[in-house]
C-alpha positions as a Markdown table, in Angstrom:
| # | Residue | x | y | z |
|---|---|---|---|---|
| 1 | Unk | 105.2 | -161.0 | -28.1 |
| 2 | Unk | 103.4 | -163.6 | -26.0 |
| 3 | Unk | 105.4 | -165.7 | -23.7 |
| 4 | Unk | 106.3 | -169.2 | -24.9 |
| 5 | Unk | 106.7 | -171.7 | -22.0 |
| 6 | Unk | 110.1 | -173.3 | -21.9 |
| 7 | Unk | 109.5 | -176.5 | -19.9 |
| 8 | Unk | 107.8 | -179.7 | -20.7 |
| 9 | Unk | 107.1 | -182.4 | -18.2 |
| 10 | Unk | 110.1 | -184.7 | -18.1 |
| 11 | Unk | 107.6 | -187.6 | -17.8 |
| 12 | Unk | 105.8 | -186.6 | -20.9 |
| 13 | Unk | 109.1 | -186.2 | -22.9 |
| 14 | Unk | 110.3 | -189.5 | -21.6 |
| 15 | Unk | 107.0 | -191.1 | -22.6 |
| 16 | Unk | 107.4 | -189.9 | -26.1 |
| 17 | Unk | 111.1 | -190.8 | -26.4 |
| 18 | Unk | 110.4 | -194.4 | -25.2 |
| 19 | Unk | 108.0 | -194.8 | -28.2 |
| 20 | Unk | 110.4 | -193.7 | -30.8 |
| 21 | Unk | 111.8 | -196.7 | -32.7 |
| 22 | Unk | 115.4 | -196.8 | -33.9 |
| 23 | Unk | 115.9 | -198.5 | -37.3 |
| 24 | Unk | 119.6 | -199.4 | -37.9 |
| 25 | Unk | 121.2 | -198.8 | -41.3 |
| 26 | Unk | 118.2 | -197.1 | -42.9 |
| 27 | Unk | 117.9 | -195.5 | -45.4 |
| 28 | Unk | 121.6 | -196.4 | -45.8 |
| 29 | Unk | 124.4 | -198.1 | -43.9 |
| 30 | Unk | 125.5 | -196.3 | -40.8 |
| 31 | Unk | 122.3 | -194.2 | -40.3 |
| 32 | Unk | 120.2 | -194.8 | -37.2 |
| 33 | Unk | 116.7 | -193.7 | -38.4 |
| 34 | Unk | 114.5 | -192.4 | -35.6 |
| 35 | Unk | 111.0 | -193.6 | -36.5 |
| 36 | Unk | 108.0 | -191.7 | -35.0 |
| 37 | Unk | 105.4 | -194.1 | -36.4 |
| 38 | Unk | 105.1 | -195.9 | -33.1 |
| 39 | Unk | 104.3 | -192.6 | -31.4 |
| 40 | Unk | 101.6 | -191.9 | -34.0 |
| 41 | Unk | 100.1 | -195.4 | -33.7 |
| 42 | Unk | 99.7 | -195.1 | -29.9 |
| 43 | Unk | 96.6 | -193.0 | -29.2 |
| 44 | Unk | 97.9 | -191.9 | -25.8 |
| 45 | Unk | 101.4 | -191.0 | -27.2 |
| 46 | Unk | 99.9 | -189.1 | -30.1 |
| 47 | Unk | 97.6 | -187.2 | -27.8 |
| 48 | Unk | 100.5 | -186.5 | -25.4 |
| 49 | Unk | 102.7 | -185.2 | -28.2 |
| 50 | Unk | 100.1 | -182.9 | -29.6 |
| 51 | Unk | 99.2 | -181.7 | -26.1 |
| 52 | Unk | 102.9 | -180.8 | -25.5 |
| 53 | Unk | 103.0 | -178.7 | -28.6 |
| 54 | Unk | 99.5 | -177.1 | -28.0 |
| 55 | Unk | 100.5 | -176.1 | -24.4 |
| 56 | Unk | 103.7 | -174.6 | -25.7 |
| 57 | Unk | 101.9 | -172.4 | -28.3 |
| 58 | Unk | 98.4 | -171.9 | -27.1 |
| 59 | Unk | 99.1 | -168.3 | -25.8 |
| 60 | Unk | 101.8 | -167.5 | -28.3 |
| 61 | Unk | 101.4 | -164.8 | -31.0 |
| 62 | Unk | 101.5 | -167.0 | -34.1 |
| 63 | Unk | 99.7 | -166.7 | -37.4 |
| 64 | Unk | 100.6 | -169.9 | -39.2 |
| 65 | Unk | 102.1 | -173.4 | -38.7 |
| 66 | Unk | 104.4 | -174.5 | -41.5 |
| 67 | Unk | 105.2 | -178.1 | -41.9 |
| 68 | Unk | 108.2 | -179.6 | -43.5 |
| 69 | Unk | 107.7 | -182.4 | -46.1 |
| 70 | Unk | 106.8 | -185.1 | -45.2 |
| 71 | Unk | 106.5 | -185.9 | -41.5 |
| 72 | Unk | 105.9 | -182.3 | -40.6 |
| 73 | Unk | 102.7 | -182.7 | -42.5 |
| 74 | Unk | 101.5 | -185.2 | -39.8 |
| 75 | Unk | 102.0 | -183.1 | -36.7 |
| 76 | Unk | 101.7 | -179.6 | -38.3 |
| 77 | Unk | 98.0 | -179.7 | -39.4 |
| 78 | Unk | 96.9 | -181.3 | -36.2 |
| 79 | Unk | 98.7 | -178.5 | -34.2 |
| 80 | Unk | 97.3 | -175.8 | -36.5 |
| 81 | Unk | 93.8 | -177.2 | -36.1 |
| 82 | Unk | 94.1 | -177.3 | -32.3 |
| 83 | Unk | 95.4 | -173.7 | -32.2 |
| 84 | Unk | 92.8 | -172.5 | -34.8 |
| 85 | Unk | 95.6 | -171.4 | -37.2 |
| 86 | Unk | 96.3 | -172.1 | -40.9 |
| 87 | Unk | 98.7 | -174.6 | -42.1 |
| 88 | Unk | 101.4 | -174.1 | -44.8 |
| 89 | Unk | 103.2 | -177.0 | -46.5 |
| 90 | Unk | 106.8 | -176.7 | -47.4 |
| 91 | Unk | 107.2 | -179.5 | -49.9 |
| 92 | Unk | 109.9 | -181.3 | -51.9 |
| 93 | Unk | 110.6 | -179.8 | -55.2 |
| 94 | Unk | 108.0 | -180.3 | -57.9 |
| 95 | Unk | 105.1 | -181.2 | -55.5 |
| 96 | Unk | 103.3 | -177.9 | -55.2 |
| 97 | Unk | 100.9 | -177.0 | -58.1 |
| 98 | Unk | 101.1 | -173.1 | -57.9 |
| 99 | Unk | 103.9 | -170.6 | -58.2 |
| 100 | Unk | 106.7 | -171.4 | -55.8 |
| 101 | Unk | 110.0 | -170.2 | -54.3 |
| 102 | Unk | 112.7 | -172.9 | -54.0 |
| 103 | Unk | 115.6 | -173.5 | -51.5 |
| 104 | Unk | 118.2 | -176.2 | -51.7 |
| 105 | Unk | 120.0 | -177.7 | -48.7 |
| 106 | Unk | 122.2 | -180.5 | -47.5 |
| 107 | Unk | 121.0 | -183.3 | -45.2 |
| 108 | Unk | 122.5 | -186.2 | -43.3 |
| 109 | Unk | 122.8 | -188.5 | -46.3 |
| 110 | Unk | 122.4 | -186.3 | -49.4 |
| 111 | Unk | 120.9 | -183.0 | -50.6 |
| 112 | Unk | 117.4 | -181.8 | -51.6 |
| 113 | Unk | 115.3 | -178.8 | -52.5 |
| 114 | Unk | 112.1 | -177.7 | -50.9 |
| 115 | Unk | 109.5 | -175.2 | -52.1 |
| 116 | Unk | 106.7 | -173.0 | -50.7 |
| 117 | Unk | 103.8 | -171.4 | -52.6 |
| 118 | Unk | 104.7 | -167.7 | -53.2 |
| 119 | Unk | 101.4 | -166.7 | -51.4 |
| 120 | Unk | 101.7 | -169.2 | -48.4 |
| 121 | Unk | 102.5 | -166.4 | -45.9 |
| 122 | Unk | 102.0 | -162.7 | -45.8 |
| 123 | Unk | 104.6 | -160.2 | -44.8 |
| 124 | Unk | 104.6 | -159.9 | -41.1 |
| 125 | Unk | 103.1 | -163.3 | -40.4 |
| 126 | Unk | 104.5 | -165.1 | -37.4 |
| 127 | Unk | 105.3 | -168.7 | -38.2 |
| 128 | Unk | 106.3 | -171.8 | -36.3 |
| 129 | Unk | 108.0 | -174.4 | -38.5 |
| 130 | Unk | 107.3 | -178.0 | -37.5 |
| 131 | Unk | 109.1 | -181.3 | -38.5 |
| 132 | Unk | 109.7 | -184.7 | -36.9 |
| 133 | Unk | 113.3 | -184.2 | -36.2 |
| 134 | Unk | 116.4 | -182.1 | -36.5 |
| 135 | Unk | 119.5 | -183.8 | -37.8 |
| 136 | Unk | 121.8 | -181.5 | -39.8 |
| 137 | Unk | 119.3 | -178.7 | -39.7 |
| 138 | Unk | 119.3 | -178.2 | -43.4 |
| 139 | Unk | 115.6 | -178.8 | -43.9 |
| 140 | Unk | 114.6 | -176.4 | -41.1 |
| 141 | Unk | 117.1 | -173.8 | -42.4 |
| 142 | Unk | 115.7 | -174.1 | -45.9 |
| 143 | Unk | 112.2 | -173.6 | -44.5 |
| 144 | Unk | 113.3 | -170.6 | -42.5 |
| 145 | Unk | 114.8 | -169.0 | -45.6 |
| 146 | Unk | 111.7 | -169.6 | -47.6 |
| 147 | Unk | 109.4 | -168.2 | -45.0 |
| 148 | Unk | 111.6 | -165.1 | -44.6 |
| 149 | Unk | 111.7 | -164.6 | -48.4 |
| 150 | Unk | 107.9 | -164.2 | -48.2 |
| 151 | Unk | 108.4 | -161.5 | -45.6 |
| 152 | Unk | 107.2 | -163.6 | -42.6 |
| 153 | Unk | 109.0 | -164.2 | -39.4 |
| 154 | Unk | 110.0 | -167.5 | -38.0 |
| 155 | Unk | 109.0 | -167.4 | -34.3 |
| 156 | Unk | 110.4 | -170.9 | -33.6 |
| 157 | Unk | 111.3 | -174.2 | -35.2 |
| 158 | Unk | 109.7 | -177.2 | -33.4 |
| 159 | Unk | 110.5 | -180.9 | -33.7 |
| 160 | Unk | 109.7 | -184.1 | -31.8 |
| 161 | Unk | 113.4 | -185.2 | -31.8 |
| 162 | Unk | 116.8 | -183.6 | -31.8 |
| 163 | Unk | 119.9 | -185.4 | -33.0 |
| 164 | Unk | 122.4 | -182.9 | -31.5 |
| 165 | Unk | 125.4 | -184.9 | -32.5 |
| 166 | Unk | 124.7 | -184.1 | -36.1 |
| 167 | Unk | 124.9 | -180.3 | -35.4 |
| 168 | Unk | 121.5 | -179.2 | -36.7 |
| 169 | Unk | 120.2 | -177.7 | -33.5 |
| 170 | Unk | 123.4 | -175.7 | -33.1 |
| 171 | Unk | 123.2 | -174.6 | -36.8 |
| 172 | Unk | 119.7 | -173.3 | -36.3 |
| 173 | Unk | 120.4 | -171.5 | -33.0 |
| 174 | Unk | 123.6 | -170.0 | -34.4 |
| 175 | Unk | 121.5 | -168.6 | -37.3 |
| 176 | Unk | 119.0 | -167.0 | -34.9 |
| 177 | Unk | 116.3 | -169.7 | -35.0 |
| 178 | Unk | 114.8 | -170.5 | -31.6 |
| 179 | Unk | 114.4 | -174.3 | -31.5 |
| 180 | Unk | 112.0 | -176.4 | -29.4 |
| 181 | Unk | 112.3 | -180.2 | -29.2 |
| 182 | Unk | 110.4 | -182.7 | -27.2 |
| 183 | Unk | 113.3 | -185.1 | -26.7 |
| 184 | Unk | 116.8 | -185.8 | -28.0 |
| 185 | Unk | 119.0 | -188.7 | -28.8 |
| 186 | Unk | 122.4 | -187.2 | -27.9 |
| 187 | Unk | 125.3 | -189.7 | -28.1 |
| 188 | Unk | 123.2 | -192.4 | -29.7 |
C-alpha cells in the first residue's frame, strides 16, 4: 500500500473554508447548508481544492474514484482525470440505466437510497469515495457498502467539508472507513 500524506497546508484549508457559503434554514428550517458553489466559481479556489486532493492521492494505490450523487460528481471526475483513473457514479435511486445494487440510508433531514452499476468496480479494486461534505455519514456509508458488495475495497472517503457535530465522521471511522476532509465546521 502506498503512503497517503496526512497533512494539508493550513493556509490552503483556510482558503477553501473561507469560500464556503453558509445558507441558513435550507433546505428546511434549522439546517445550516454549507454551499461549495463559491469554491467552484473561484478559479483559484477550485484549483487549490483539486490540488489538495491530487497531492493527497497522487502516489496512492488507487484504481477508481467513486463520486456520491450529486456534488461528488463535480470533484470526483476532475480528481479521477488528474490521477489518470476511472470515475464511478453512485447515484440516487432510479438514475442509472443499467443493472444496479441499491442501499438505503438516513441523512440529516430525511432518508434516501443510492445505487451503483453492478459492474462499476471489480473485485479487488481500491476505491476512494468523494463527496462535498460529511454530515450524518449515511451517504458515505451507503457508498462504502455498495462498493464492498462489488468486492472492491474503500481505501478512504474524502470530502471538502466535515460537520463533526452531526456525527458522520465518527460513524465512518467507527466503521473502519478512513476519512479525509479539507476543512470542518465544528460547533457551527
